[in-house]
Every structure is written in C-alpha cells, then in structure tokens.
Residue frames relative to the residue before (quaternion, step in Angstrom):
aa qw qx qy qz dx dy dz
M 1.0000 0.0000 0.0000 0.0000 0.00 0.00 0.00
A 0.4425 -0.6990 0.4995 0.2572 3.58 -0.93 0.89
K 0.5038 -0.6500 0.4839 0.2990 3.52 -1.13 0.73
L 0.3450 -0.7374 0.5474 0.1936 3.57 -0.94 0.96
T 0.4016 -0.6664 0.5596 0.2855 3.53 -1.10 0.65
R 0.6854 -0.4706 0.3506 0.4310 3.54 -1.25 0.27
E 0.6636 0.5124 -0.3027 0.4533 3.59 0.92 -0.92
E 0.6514 0.5099 -0.3134 0.4663 3.58 0.99 -0.83
F 0.6467 0.5222 -0.3170 0.4568 3.57 1.00 -0.83
I 0.6667 0.4862 -0.2985 0.4796 3.59 0.94 -0.90
S 0.6244 0.5314 -0.3339 0.4650 3.58 1.00 -0.76
A 0.6533 0.4999 -0.3096 0.4769 3.59 0.98 -0.82
L 0.6369 0.5254 -0.3298 0.4577 3.60 1.01 -0.74
K 0.6275 0.5541 -0.3324 0.4344 3.58 1.02 -0.78
E 0.6849 0.4808 -0.2779 0.4717 3.56 1.12 -0.63
M 0.6174 0.5652 -0.3398 0.4289 3.62 1.22 -0.26
T 0.4598 -0.6297 0.5401 0.3167 3.53 -1.29 0.42
I 0.6788 -0.4711 0.3633 0.4305 3.55 -1.29 0.23
L 0.6449 0.5209 -0.3250 0.4552 3.60 0.96 -0.78
E 0.6509 0.5045 -0.3141 0.4724 3.59 0.99 -0.78
I 0.6434 0.5041 -0.3205 0.4787 3.59 1.01 -0.79
N 0.6288 0.5294 -0.3302 0.4640 3.58 1.03 -0.78
D 0.6413 0.5098 -0.3180 0.4773 3.58 1.00 -0.81
L 0.6278 0.5347 -0.3249 0.4629 3.59 1.05 -0.79
V 0.6469 0.5095 -0.3132 0.4731 3.58 0.97 -0.86
E 0.6483 0.5132 -0.3154 0.4656 3.59 0.94 -0.86
A 0.6477 0.5098 -0.3160 0.4699 3.59 1.00 -0.83
M 0.6417 0.5126 -0.3253 0.4687 3.62 1.04 -0.74
K 0.6052 0.5493 -0.3503 0.4575 3.58 1.08 -0.71
E 0.6881 0.4810 -0.2769 0.4675 3.56 0.92 -0.96
E 0.7003 0.4962 -0.2733 0.4344 3.57 0.85 -0.98
F 0.8229 0.2555 -0.0963 0.4984 3.57 0.81 -1.05
G 0.4389 -0.7281 0.4348 0.2969 3.58 1.26 -0.18
I 0.6687 0.4313 -0.3155 0.5169 3.58 1.19 0.47
D 0.3952 -0.6817 0.5594 0.2572 3.53 -1.28 0.41
P 0.3339 -0.7785 0.4881 0.2103 3.63 -0.29 1.16
S 0.6206 0.5340 -0.3607 0.4467 3.61 1.06 -0.56
A 0.6274 0.5232 -0.3383 0.4671 3.61 1.08 -0.62
V 0.6242 0.5295 -0.3372 0.4651 3.58 1.06 -0.71
A 0.6623 0.4990 -0.3062 0.4675 3.60 0.95 -0.84
V 0.6631 0.4869 -0.3015 0.4820 3.59 0.98 -0.80
A 0.6700 0.4974 -0.3057 0.4585 3.61 0.95 -0.80
A 0.6385 0.5384 -0.3371 0.4344 3.61 1.06 -0.61
A 0.6152 0.5827 -0.3529 0.3969 3.61 1.01 -0.69
P 0.6938 0.4590 -0.3186 0.4544 3.68 0.75 -0.81
Q 0.5957 0.5684 -0.3787 0.4226 3.60 1.06 -0.58
A 0.6482 0.5133 -0.3241 0.4596 3.58 0.98 -0.78
S 0.6945 0.4508 -0.2887 0.4808 3.61 0.91 -0.83
A 0.6357 0.5253 -0.3405 0.4517 3.60 1.07 -0.58
A 0.6178 0.5602 -0.3514 0.4254 3.59 1.13 -0.54
A 0.6038 0.5896 -0.3628 0.3951 3.61 1.03 -0.67
P 0.6971 0.4426 -0.3159 0.4673 3.66 0.76 -0.82
A 0.5971 0.5718 -0.3735 0.4208 3.58 1.08 -0.59
E 0.6489 0.5105 -0.3181 0.4660 3.56 1.07 -0.72
E 0.6731 0.5042 -0.2907 0.4563 3.56 1.06 -0.77
G 0.4809 -0.6371 0.4588 0.3903 3.57 1.10 -0.60
P 0.7119 -0.4436 0.3023 0.4528 3.57 -1.24 -0.03
S 0.4559 -0.6866 0.4929 0.2788 3.56 -1.16 0.58
T 0.7729 0.1729 -0.1293 0.5966 3.59 1.21 -0.41
V 0.1217 -0.7841 0.6066 0.0493 3.54 -1.20 0.62
N 0.4121 -0.6434 0.5714 0.2996 3.51 -1.37 0.13
I 0.3065 -0.7302 0.5810 0.1876 3.55 -1.01 0.84
V 0.0530 -0.8130 0.5789 -0.0332 3.56 -0.59 1.21
L 0.2927 -0.7450 0.5777 0.1599 3.54 -0.80 1.08
A 0.2299 -0.7915 0.5555 0.1099 3.57 -0.58 1.18
S 0.7908 -0.0859 0.0967 0.5983 3.58 0.97 -0.88
A 0.4328 -0.7097 0.4962 0.2507 3.57 -0.97 0.87
G 0.3777 -0.7324 0.4871 0.2892 3.58 1.14 -0.48
A 0.7620 -0.3972 0.2709 0.4337 3.56 -1.29 -0.31
N 0.7347 0.3983 -0.2231 0.5017 3.59 1.06 -0.68
K 0.0665 -0.8619 0.5025 0.0153 3.57 0.64 1.18
L 0.6154 0.5699 -0.3519 0.4156 3.60 1.01 -0.76
A 0.6549 0.4984 -0.3070 0.4780 3.60 0.96 -0.85
V 0.6401 0.5224 -0.3186 0.4646 3.58 1.03 -0.79
I 0.6263 0.5277 -0.3344 0.4664 3.59 0.98 -0.80
K 0.6448 0.5194 -0.3216 0.4594 3.59 0.95 -0.85
I 0.6543 0.5049 -0.3153 0.4665 3.57 0.95 -0.86
V 0.6348 0.5244 -0.3306 0.4613 3.60 0.93 -0.88
R 0.6654 0.5013 -0.3040 0.4620 3.59 0.90 -0.90
D 0.6550 0.5178 -0.3150 0.4512 3.59 0.95 -0.87
I 0.7084 0.4728 -0.2612 0.4542 3.56 0.90 -0.94
T 0.8027 0.3389 -0.1483 0.4677 3.56 0.84 -1.00
G 0.3704 -0.7175 0.5076 0.3005 3.57 1.07 -0.63
L 0.3969 0.7230 -0.4751 0.3067 3.59 1.24 0.28
G 0.5658 -0.5740 0.4706 0.3591 3.51 -1.31 0.29
L 0.7289 -0.4448 0.3034 0.4228 3.53 -1.34 0.23
K 0.6736 0.5081 -0.3059 0.4411 3.61 0.85 -0.95
E 0.6809 0.4885 -0.2945 0.4593 3.58 0.88 -0.95
A 0.6518 0.5062 -0.3135 0.4698 3.58 0.99 -0.84
K 0.6343 0.5239 -0.3237 0.4673 3.59 1.04 -0.79
D 0.6261 0.5411 -0.3337 0.4514 3.59 1.00 -0.81
I 0.6556 0.4905 -0.3136 0.4809 3.60 0.97 -0.83
A 0.6575 0.5064 -0.3140 0.4612 3.59 0.95 -0.85
D 0.6788 0.4912 -0.2891 0.4630 3.60 1.00 -0.81
N 0.8174 0.2971 -0.1082 0.4815 3.56 0.80 -1.06
G 0.4255 -0.6750 0.4879 0.3541 3.58 1.18 -0.38
G 0.3637 0.7335 -0.5340 0.2112 3.54 -1.27 -0.06
V 0.7143 -0.4329 0.3326 0.4379 3.52 -1.37 -0.07
V 0.2625 -0.7618 0.5765 0.1356 3.54 -0.81 1.08
K 0.7867 -0.0875 0.1039 0.6023 3.57 0.91 -0.95
E 0.2604 -0.7834 0.5508 0.1228 3.57 -1.01 0.86
N 0.8560 0.1620 -0.1303 0.4734 3.53 -1.33 0.51
V 0.2818 0.7510 -0.5294 0.2763 3.54 0.77 1.13
K 0.5033 -0.6340 0.4871 0.3279 3.59 -1.01 0.79
I 0.6643 -0.5602 0.3382 0.3612 3.53 -1.12 0.81
D 0.6705 0.5077 -0.3143 0.4404 3.60 0.83 -0.94
E 0.6737 0.4813 -0.2893 0.4803 3.56 0.90 -0.95
A 0.6382 0.5383 -0.3259 0.4435 3.59 0.98 -0.83
N 0.6557 0.5056 -0.3152 0.4637 3.59 0.98 -0.79
E 0.6226 0.5288 -0.3331 0.4710 3.59 1.08 -0.71
I 0.6643 0.4935 -0.2978 0.4758 3.58 0.94 -0.92
K 0.6310 0.5361 -0.3284 0.4545 3.56 0.98 -0.85
A 0.6410 0.5266 -0.3204 0.4573 3.58 0.99 -0.83
K 0.6239 0.5341 -0.3375 0.4601 3.61 1.02 -0.76
F 0.6699 0.4969 -0.2954 0.4658 3.55 0.90 -0.95
E 0.6806 0.4915 -0.2984 0.4541 3.58 0.86 -0.91
E 0.6034 0.5489 -0.3487 0.4616 3.57 1.13 -0.64
A 0.6867 0.4544 -0.2649 0.5017 3.58 1.15 -0.68
G 0.6001 -0.6011 0.3460 0.3986 3.61 1.27 -0.02
A 0.5179 0.6468 -0.4123 0.3787 3.60 1.25 0.14
T 0.3452 -0.6900 0.5908 0.2362 3.52 -1.32 0.34
V 0.0243 -0.8117 0.5810 -0.0539 3.56 -0.66 1.16
E 0.1653 -0.7615 0.6201 0.0909 3.55 -1.15 0.75
L 0.2491 -0.7283 0.6170 0.1636 3.54 -1.15 0.69
K 0.0020 0.8144 -0.5780 0.0523 3.57 -0.55 1.16
C-alpha cells in the first residue's frame, strides 16, 4: 500500500461520515494500542501551558531586603500596603521579610517603585 501524504489523509477524512471516522479511530486503538483522540486532546493543553511559562509567574511575593536610610518612610509604606500596626511594620523595616504575598505583577512593580523611591531595596519573588 502506498504511503498517504498528510493532505491526502485529510482529504480522505473529509469524505467520510462521522460513523466511518469513529470506526477508523476504533481500528487505530486496536492496531496501535492508543487512542488518537486522547493524544490530540492532550497536546492542546501543553501548548497553552507553555505560553504562561514564557511570560513568567502571574503573581509574586514582595520581599523587603533592606529599608535603607529613610526607615520612617519605609515603615509608612509598609503600613499603607499591609494595614499592619506600627510595631509590625517597624519589625519588617528593621528585619526585612515578606511585605505582601501573591501580588499581581503590575501591582508589585508599582509597590516596588514606591519602596525604591523611599530608598529601600525590594525583591519580587
């Protein structure tokens, strides 16, 4: 039997009824031990899953590495962002740590800019 090209195979499929295509799929399952429809369905999510991986994470944690010289301004920013009390905000400014978790990238960049304007060092993880 001559080998069919992809175009010839698709053309032949276009001429078949749904029942004939279903019979073809069943025959492929028996012959090769796989379900071709499952392979086609499984391939689609992999392509869509690859796109977000290229873009990076959609949310990040904002981590204060250093408050810098203007600690009072940093404490105010921490309080504004988190709603923490003065003592808790001061502890974060003194020791560093996670300021806010699971923040969207755009919002995280805005917050980071506020901290850097106050002289702090911030990491997005």
